C-alpha positions in Angstrom: -47.9 -102.6 64.0 -46.4 -102.2 60.5 -49.7 -100.8 59.4 -48.5 -99.1 56.2 -47.0 -102.3 55.0 -50.4 -104.1 55.3 -52.4 -101.1 54.1 -54.5 -100.9 57.2 -55.4 -97.3 58.0 -55.5 -96.8 61.8 -56.3 -93.8 63.9 -53.4 -92.0 65.6 -54.8 -93.0 69.0 -55.1 -96.6 67.9 -51.4 -96.7 66.8 -50.1 -94.9 69.8 -52.0 -96.8 72.5 -51.8 -100.2 70.7 -48.0 -99.8 70.6 -48.0 -99.1 74.3 -50.3 -102.0 75.1 -48.0 -104.3 73.2 -45.0 -102.9 75.1 -46.7 -103.7 78.4 -48.0 -107.1 77.6 -46.8 -109.0 74.5 -43.7 -107.1 74.0 -42.1 -107.5 77.4 -39.3 -105.1 78.1 -35.9 -106.6 77.4 -32.7 -104.8 77.3 -30.5 -104.9 74.2 -28.1 -107.4 75.7 -30.9 -109.7 76.7 -32.3 -109.8 73.2 -28.8 -110.4 71.7 -28.1 -113.2 74.1 -31.4 -114.9 73.1 -30.2 -114.7 69.4 -26.7 -115.8 70.3 -27.9 -118.8 72.3 -29.9 -119.9 69.2 -27.1 -119.9 66.7 -27.8 -116.5 65.2 -24.9 -114.2 64.4 -24.6 -111.1 66.6 -21.6 -108.9 67.5 -19.6 -110.5 70.3 -20.2 -108.8 73.7 -19.6 -108.9 77.4 -21.6 -107.3 80.3 -20.3 -105.1 83.1 -21.8 -103.5 86.1 -18.6 -101.9 87.5 -15.8 -99.9 85.8 -13.4 -102.7 86.7 -15.6 -105.3 85.0 -15.9 -103.0 81.9 -12.1 -102.6 81.8 -11.6 -106.4 82.0 -14.2 -107.0 79.3 -12.6 -104.5 77.0 -9.2 -106.1 77.5 -10.5 -109.6 76.8 -12.3 -108.6 73.6 -9.3 -106.6 72.3 -7.0 -109.5 73.0 -9.1 -111.9 71.1 -11.5 -110.7 68.3 -12.1 -107.0 68.5 -10.2 -104.2 66.7 -12.4 -101.5 68.3 -14.8 -101.5 71.2 -18.3 -100.0 71.5 -19.6 -99.3 75.0 -23.4 -99.1 75.3 -25.4 -97.9 78.3 -28.2 -100.4 78.8 -31.5 -98.6 79.2 -34.8 -99.3 77.4 -35.2 -95.8 76.0 -34.0 -94.9 72.5 -31.7 -92.1 71.5 -28.8 -93.3 73.8 -26.1 -92.2 71.4 -27.2 -88.5 71.7 -28.0 -88.6 75.4 -26.4 -86.8 78.3 -25.3 -88.3 81.6 -25.7 -86.6 84.9 -21.9 -86.8 85.1 -21.7 -84.4 82.2 -20.6 -87.1 79.7 -22.2 -86.7 76.3 -23.5 -89.9 74.6 -24.5 -93.3 75.9 -22.7 -95.1 73.1 -18.9 -94.7 73.0 -16.3 -96.1 70.6 -12.6 -96.6 71.5 -9.6 -98.5 70.3 -7.8 -98.0 73.6 -9.0 -100.4 76.3 -7.0 -98.4 78.9 -9.6 -95.6 78.7 -12.5 -97.9 79.3 -12.4 -97.7 83.1 -12.3 -93.9 83.2 -15.0 -93.7 80.6 -17.4 -96.1 82.3 -16.9 -94.3 85.6 -18.9 -91.5 84.0 -21.6 -93.8 82.8 -22.3 -96.4 85.5 -24.6 -95.2 88.3 -25.2 -91.9 86.6 -28.5 -90.9 85.0 -28.8 -90.8 81.2 -31.2 -88.3 79.7 -32.4 -89.0 76.1 -35.2 -87.7 73.9 -37.3 -90.7 75.1 -36.7 -90.5 78.8 -38.2 -88.3 81.5 -36.4 -85.1 82.2 -34.4 -86.6 85.0 -33.3 -89.6 82.9 -32.7 -93.2 83.7 -30.1 -94.6 86.1 -27.5 -96.7 84.2 -26.6 -99.9 86.1 -25.3 -102.1 83.3 -23.1 -101.6 80.2 -22.6 -103.8 77.2 -18.9 -103.9 76.0 -18.8 -105.3 72.5 -16.7 -105.6 69.4 -17.4 -102.6 67.2 -18.5 -103.7 63.7 -18.7 -101.5 60.6 -21.8 -102.1 58.5 -21.2 -102.3 54.8 -24.8 -102.9 53.9 -28.1 -102.8 55.9 -31.3 -104.8 55.2 -34.5 -105.3 57.1 -36.1 -108.7 58.1 -39.0 -109.6 60.2 -41.4 -112.4 61.0 -44.8 -111.7 62.6 -48.2 -113.2 63.0 -50.9 -111.5 60.9 -54.6 -112.4 60.6 -54.6 -111.4 57.0 -52.2 -114.2 56.3 -53.8 -116.6 58.7 -50.5 -117.1 60.5 -46.8 -116.1 60.2 -45.5 -114.0 57.4 -42.0 -112.9 56.5 -41.2 -109.3 55.6 -38.0 -108.2 54.1 -36.4 -105.2 52.4 -33.0 -104.5 51.0 -33.4 -101.1 52.5 -32.6 -101.4 56.3 -31.5 -99.3 59.2 -34.5 -97.0 58.8 -38.2 -96.9 59.7 -39.7 -99.7 57.6 -43.0 -98.0 57.3 -41.3 -95.1 55.7 -39.7 -97.5 53.2 -43.2 -99.1 52.5 -44.6 -95.6 51.8 -41.8 -94.3 49.6 -40.4 -97.4 48.0 -43.2 -100.1 48.1 -41.4 -102.1 45.5 -38.6 -102.7 48.1 -40.9 -104.5 50.4 -41.2 -108.3 50.1 -43.8 -110.4 51.9 -44.2 -114.1 52.0 -46.7 -116.3 54.0 -45.2 -119.2 55.9 -47.3 -122.4 56.2 -47.8 -123.0 59.9 -47.8 -126.8 59.5 -44.8 -127.3 57.2 -42.8 -124.3 58.4 -40.4 -122.2 56.5 -38.8 -124.0 53.6 -35.2 -123.7 52.4 -36.4 -122.4 49.1 -38.4 -119.6 50.8 -35.4 -118.6 52.9 -33.1 -118.6 49.8 -35.6 -116.4 47.9 -35.9 -114.0 50.8 -32.1 -113.8 51.0 -32.0 -112.9 47.3 -34.8 -110.3 47.8 -32.6 -108.8 50.4 -29.9 -108.6 47.7 -27.3 -110.8 49.4 -24.9 -112.2 46.8 -22.5 -115.1 46.4 -22.0 -117.4 49.4 -23.8 -114.9 51.6 -27.1 -116.0 50.0 -26.7 -119.4 51.7 -25.4 -117.8 54.9 -28.3 -115.3 55.1 -30.8 -118.0 54.3 -29.5 -120.2 57.1 -29.8 -117.3 59.5 -33.4 -116.7 58.3 -34.2 -120.4 59.0 -32.8 -120.1 62.5 -34.7 -116.9 63.2 -38.0 -118.7 62.2 -37.2 -121.6 64.5 -36.5 -119.1 67.3 -39.8 -117.4 66.5 -41.8 -120.6 67.0 -39.7 -121.9 69.9 -40.2 -118.8 72.0 -43.9 -118.1 71.1 -43.0 -114.8 69.4 -45.7 -112.6 67.9 -43.1 -110.5 66.2 -39.3 -110.8 65.5 -37.7 -107.8 63.9 -34.1 -107.5 62.8 -33.1 -104.0 61.7 -30.5 -103.9 60.5 -29.8 -107.4 59.2 -26.5 -106.5 57.6 -23.1 -107.3 56.2 -19.8 -106.2 57.5 -17.0 -105.0 55.1 -15.3 -108.4 55.6 -18.4 -110.2 54.5 -19.9 -111.3 57.8 -23.7 -111.6 58.0 -24.8 -110.2 61.3 -28.1 -109.4 63.1 -27.1 -106.0 64.5 -30.3 -105.1 66.4 -33.4 -107.1 67.4 -36.9 -106.5 68.6 -38.8 -109.4 70.1 -42.5 -109.6 71.0 -43.8 -112.5 72.9 -47.3 -113.9 73.3 -48.3 -113.2 76.9 -50.7 -116.2 76.7 -47.7 -118.4 76.4 -46.1 -117.1 79.6 -46.5 -120.5 81.3 -44.3 -122.0 78.5 -41.8 -119.1 78.4 -41.3 -118.5 82.1 -37.6 -118.0 81.7 -38.1 -115.2 79.1 -40.9 -113.5 81.1 -38.8 -113.6 84.3 -36.1 -111.6 82.4 -38.5 -108.6 81.9 -36.9 -105.4 83.0 -39.5 -103.2 84.9 -36.9 -100.8 86.3 -38.1 -98.0 83.9 -41.8 -98.8 84.1 -44.3 -96.6 85.8 -45.2 -98.2 89.2 -48.9 -97.9 88.3 -48.4 -100.0 85.2 -46.5 -102.6 87.3 -49.4 -102.6 89.8 -51.9 -103.0 87.0 -50.0 -106.0 85.6 -50.0 -107.6 89.0 -53.8 -107.1 89.2 -54.5 -108.5 85.7 -55.3 -105.1 84.3 -53.9 -103.1 81.4 -52.8 -99.5 82.4 -51.0 -97.1 80.1 -50.1 -93.6 81.4 -50.8 -90.8 79.0 -50.5 -87.0 79.2 -54.1 -85.7 79.4 -56.6 -85.0 82.2 -59.5 -87.4 81.7 -59.1 -90.9 83.3 -60.6 -93.6 81.1 -61.7 -97.0 82.4 -63.0 -99.3 79.6 -63.2 -102.9 78.7 -61.5 -103.9 75.4 -59.0 -102.2 73.2 -61.5 -101.3 70.5 -63.8 -99.5 72.9 -60.8 -97.8 74.4 -59.7 -96.4 71.0 -63.3 -95.2 70.4 -63.4 -93.6 73.8 -60.2 -91.7 73.5 -61.1 -90.6 69.9 -64.4 -89.2 71.0 -62.8 -87.5 74.1 -60.3 -85.8 71.7 -63.2 -84.9 69.4 -64.9 -82.9 72.2 -61.7 -81.1 73.2 -60.6 -83.4 76.0 -57.4 -85.4 76.4 -57.1 -88.9 77.8 -54.9 -89.1 81.0 -54.5 -92.9 80.7 -55.8 -96.1 79.3 -57.2 -98.6 81.8 -58.6 -101.8 80.3 -60.3 -103.9 83.0 -60.9 -106.8 80.5 -63.8 -109.3 80.3 -63.2 -111.3 83.4 -62.9 -108.4 85.8 -64.1 -108.8 89.4 -65.3 -106.3 92.0 -61.9 -106.1 93.8 -60.2 -105.3 90.5 -62.6 -102.5 89.8 -61.9 -101.0 93.2 -58.1 -101.3 92.6 -58.6 -99.8 89.1 -60.2 -96.7 90.7 -57.3 -96.3 93.1 -55.0 -96.3 90.1 -57.1 -93.7 88.3 -57.3 -91.4 91.2 -53.6 -91.7 92.1 -52.9 -89.5 89.1 -52.9 -85.9 90.1 -53.4 -84.7 86.5 -56.8 -86.5 86.3 -59.6 -83.9 86.5 -62.5 -86.2 85.6 -63.1 -90.0 85.2 -65.0 -91.5 82.4 -66.1 -95.1 82.8 -67.3 -96.6 79.5 -68.2 -100.3 79.7 -70.0 -102.5 77.2 -71.1 -105.6 79.0 -70.5 -108.6 76.7 -68.6 -111.1 78.8 -68.3 -108.7 81.7 -71.3 -108.2 83.9 -72.2 -104.5 84.3 -73.5 -105.2 87.8 -70.0 -106.2 88.8 -68.6 -102.9 87.5 -71.3 -100.9 89.2 -70.8 -102.5 92.6 -67.0 -102.0 92.2 -67.5 -98.3 91.4 -69.8 -97.7 94.3 -67.6 -99.5 96.8 -64.5 -97.8 95.5 -66.2 -94.3 95.8 -67.1 -95.2 99.4 -63.6 -96.2 100.3 -61.7 -93.4 98.6 -62.1 -89.7 98.8 -63.2 -89.0 95.2 -62.7 -85.4 94.4 -63.2 -85.3 90.7 -66.3 -85.7 88.6 -67.2 -89.3 87.7 -69.2 -90.1 84.5 -70.4 -93.7 84.1 -71.8 -95.3 80.9 -72.8 -98.9 81.3 -74.5 -100.8 78.5 -75.0 -104.5 77.8 -75.2 -107.5 80.1 -77.2 -106.6 83.3 -76.9 -102.9 82.4 -80.4 -102.0 83.7 -79.6 -103.4 87.2 -76.2 -101.8 87.1 -77.6 -98.3 86.4 -80.0 -98.8 89.3 -77.1 -99.6 91.6 -75.4 -96.3 90.5 -78.6 -94.2 90.8 -79.5 -95.6 94.2 -76.0 -95.3 95.7 -76.5 -91.7 96.9 -73.1 -90.8 95.6 -72.1 -88.0 93.3 -71.9 -90.1 90.2 -73.2 -88.9 86.8 -74.8 -91.9 84.9 -75.3 -91.6 81.2 -76.5 -94.2 78.8 -75.6 -92.5 75.5 -71.9 -92.7 74.5 -71.8 -89.3 72.8 -73.5 -87.5 75.7 -71.3 -89.2 78.2 -68.2 -88.1 76.4 -69.4 -84.5 76.2 -70.1 -84.5 80.0 -66.6 -86.0 80.7 -65.0 -83.2 78.7 -67.1 -80.4 80.3 -67.4 -81.6 83.9 -64.5 -79.6 85.3 
């Protein structure tokens, strides 16, 4: 996450999978309108909008906005995938983001959007069914900046990041224009001060009365960050309109899943309509499962070991089919269900179980593996490496099971066998 800004070199697998893990856990999947409503409800400036799930509702929303504050409308299909503006609907309509100054065409336009599938560069080939539209005032952007707050261990708490260069990938800015990146630690006990907010607004190159306005928005964003147990709050762009309004045009919010008991309303808003059913099942089981494109199923415990496992599989010419983290408090039933998830993927040609028993008991894993193999028709090679707590007994359980399981104590050798077993 923002690795180039903090000068932390990370492997490609680490960045890819960590991003997906955050998406499935801390960064719950919220639609654009949900994030904007959260901002709006907390006194943060966003473009005015209304929601519609039928063409008639969209038409009425357009009329209402044009009769009050909007000079032009923007209609946005609400899906989680990016690239909506260049997408294609199953109706033949091009583009999931439409501009119009004529509210009379809204109904006909949205007839071709609602209940049709939208295909973008980030969706599957058959696209995503569009069930909701956001009808909003269209705002021109005179200037784009970037603003974020996140938790970072290097700063022992929250840190503000800002750049007068917004609307683009912030890591690209950090790489090419590092002098345009401003970072400031926030004291967790005293909170964000007005002076810090003013200085950040100046760093973002706001001028005149907009310095105070932008600073006030920054203070409100920090209050929201703490109130909702965010781990990251990113506004890109944080911009100005030609008539001088300071507006948060787009927002990305990550929430601490450990605070779910405090943020039940937020977590209940999570949109799982576009999530792989296996990932939903894993969440319900207390597991982390991320679907990938390879052919070796990976069951591990802990993100660090997962990255190492996927890197070494790639080193030996294999390709991970998924990431399945059973965690430190896994029980036997969860292991059995984890195997069902792994074997439900038709692209999996071999399974590599790589467990280091620290908190987790290797015996629990071994019993779960054996019982799973006895209850499902396992047709692919299974390589198991168990080390750590109760590993000796665990390996005896595997060896004495009479099942076609390949035990291997050495990490390197186990990875080679996983890559050459089929």
